[in-house]
C-alpha positions, 0 to 999 in steps of 0.5 A: 839665462842662456846666450845665443851661439854667435861665435868668434873665429879662432883661426886668426893669428893671436899675436896682437891679442897676446902682445897688447894684453902683455904690454898693458899689464907691463905698463901697470906693473912698471908704473906701480899704478892700480888699473882702478880709480885713483885720486884724479877719478875720486876728484872727478866723482866729487865734482860731478856729484856737486854739479848735479846735486848742487844745481838741484839744491840751488833750484830748490832754494827758490832764490832764483828767477825762472830763467836762472833756474832753467840754466841750473836745470841745464847745468844739472843735465850736464852733471847727470851726463858726467855721472853717467860717463865717468862714475856709474859707467866705470862702477857698473863695469867693475872698473872703479874699484877692486872691491865689488862692494864699492863698485856696487855702491857707486854704481847705484848712483845710476839707479838714483838718476832714473836708469836701472843698472841691472838692465844696463849691465845686461844690455851694455856689458853682456851684449854690446861689449861682447857682440859689438856692431853685430846686426840683430844681436847688439842692442845698441844698433836697435835703439829705435825702429825709427833709426837705422844703424846698419845696412842689415836692418830693414830700410823704411821710408822714414829712414830717409830723414833720420839724419834730421831727426836722430839727434832729437831722438837721442835727446829723449834717451834719459826720459825714455830710461826713466819712464819706459825702457827699463819697465819694458825690458823687465817684461822681456824673456828674450833680450837680444841674444840672452834667452829665458831671462828670469829677473829676481824678486830683489831686482824687481823691488829695486826697480820699483823703489828706485823709480819711485824715489827718482819720481819723488825727488825730481818731480813731486818735491820740486812741484811742492816746493818751487814757486813756479807754475806747473808748466814752468816746472815741466819746461825745466824738467824736460830741458834737464833731461834733453841736455843729459840725453843729447850729450849721452846719446851723441857721445855713445854713437860716435864710438860705433856708428861712424864711417870706416867701421865694420858691422859684421854678419855671422856666417851660416854657422854663426861664426864672426870673421875675426877673433874677439879682440880684433872684432873690437878693433874693427867695430870701434872708433876713438875721437878727439884725444887732444881735446883734454876737456872733452876727454875729462868730461866724457870719462875716456869714452872717446878712448872707446877702443881701449875701453872695449879691450880693457873694460875693467880698467878705470877710464882715467888710465885710457889716455896713458894706455892708448899709445900702447894699443895704437902701436901694437895695432899698427905693428900687427896690421890691425886697424885703429880707427880714429877721428882727430876732432869731436866735430869730425866724428859728429860729421861722420856719424851724420854722414852714416845716418844719411847713407843708411837712410838712402835706399841707393846707398848701402854700407859694406858690412865687412870691409877689408881690414885697413888702418 
């Protein structure tokens, strides 16, 4: 696999990068904590697995009415989102354990929920984390031709209404993964900046058998066992996925498509204005640090800045190191983009969707650095 030649500047002062890395390393050395998962993370893992598969077991018990099973489907969707945020995400980044085998084993939960971990690591770890918010390169800016996430994307008439239908599109995320996205990605030779992709036979076999396994336990077995009509099952199945998809879709967008962030365009030589670490700071936002329940549920993804700087540190540690990152950023005049509340971040994302859908409003791709 070859990666396109988008490069980051090496002309910028690196004092911020050096100091933030040193201070975070000192934090773990002084506290004696491992940067990987601890007992809190293990407990969270157990809770989300119980929510998800406990709800599934209760549904299959046939001891509940159709309406009660529908609410269990909602709860299962919440659990799926939690697993995606807190367990699979960390494991696929190599952040859950210092043992690669443990990360691989836990990361496999992602596949058993219907998404493909191998494709995710290419799209998310390799592309998105390296080229965050770079139009035409970051695949997260190109989730659908119906949604315009940057002013570098061609404007279509339908984008005028994207602030209305975008959240509906987000709710279809896990259904798209389950039935379409992964299969399409396996057929691509060029995936964003990654060129000449060749997928191993083992990965193709893994894709097929895990998809069939998910189809079996989420569709075939319930249809055979449950004492409901086929249309009642479909409603429950869709509600489960819409719940998970909406939660996942909204939270992930709040980190990069909100007001105040940059969408840098490479110059004629393919060079980005900033060094890589500063690039992550100007293209990423945090939100709602004081909301402890939200922080617990989304696995630290409201600490997206810390996640982009230290993706192999377990999310359970992000609240602790965030103060270090913020203080060092302020010291060196590097922006630390932050929305105090969850709904404030949603409102900003909604405003961005409206601006990017308006032909008379263009979002600056390279605003000046400001805190």
